[in-house]
N, C-alpha and C positions, 0 to 999 in steps of 0.2 A: 414143225415148222420147215419150210424149204427156202432155199435161195435162188435168186435168178441174178443174172449178169448185171453190170452197171446200169443204174437206174435212177430216175426221180422217185422220191417217196413222198406222197401228199397225205397229210393226216387231216381228216375232217371231223370236227367235234360237234357232237349233238346234232348231226344232220344239217349243220348250217355252213353252206359253201362259202359264206364270207367269214367264217371262223376257221381258217385252215393254216396249216404249217407245211412248208416244203423243204426237203433235204435233197441233196445229191449224193447218192450212194455209188462212188467210183469204183469201188472194188466189188460190189456185189455182196458186201457183208451182212447187211440188213436182212434178216430173215422174213418171210412172208407169213405172218401170224395167222393162226388157225381161227376162224369165226367162232365166237364164243369164249375165247382166251382172254386173259388181261394182260395189259402192258402198263408200264409207268411213263407218263410223259407229263411235263410241267409240274413235277412234284406230287403227283397223285395217280391213282389207280383208274384206268379206262378199260371197258369192255369192247372188244373188237366185234362189231355187228355185222361187217361185211369187208371183205378184200377183194379187190379188182385188179388184174394185171392187163394193162392196155399197151398198145403200141403207138406212140407219138412220133410224127415226122416233123423235121425241122430242116428245111433245105433239102440236101442230099443224104442226111443222116436220119435214121430211125432209132428211137431209143424206148425202152420199156419204162412205163410209169405204173408204179405200184400205189394204188389209192387205198387207203385204210381208214373206214368209217368208224368212229369212236363214240362211245355214250359214257356218261358218268352217272346214268340212271339205272341202277342194277340192284 
């Protein structure tokens, strides 16, 4: 796992973009998980199916967005 600077972290559950959770990682402490690894969210184990780091701009600022796609079907 690697880390990136301050970022928004978006968790997408079972490929459903309507079933997401967002967190702001001000210090860049949240590591970027490796595809195929497991993490615990909402009290259960999830498998990481894909991670994407994107740049999002809001006004004059650019921020990193870490999107983590998760599945409980493994």
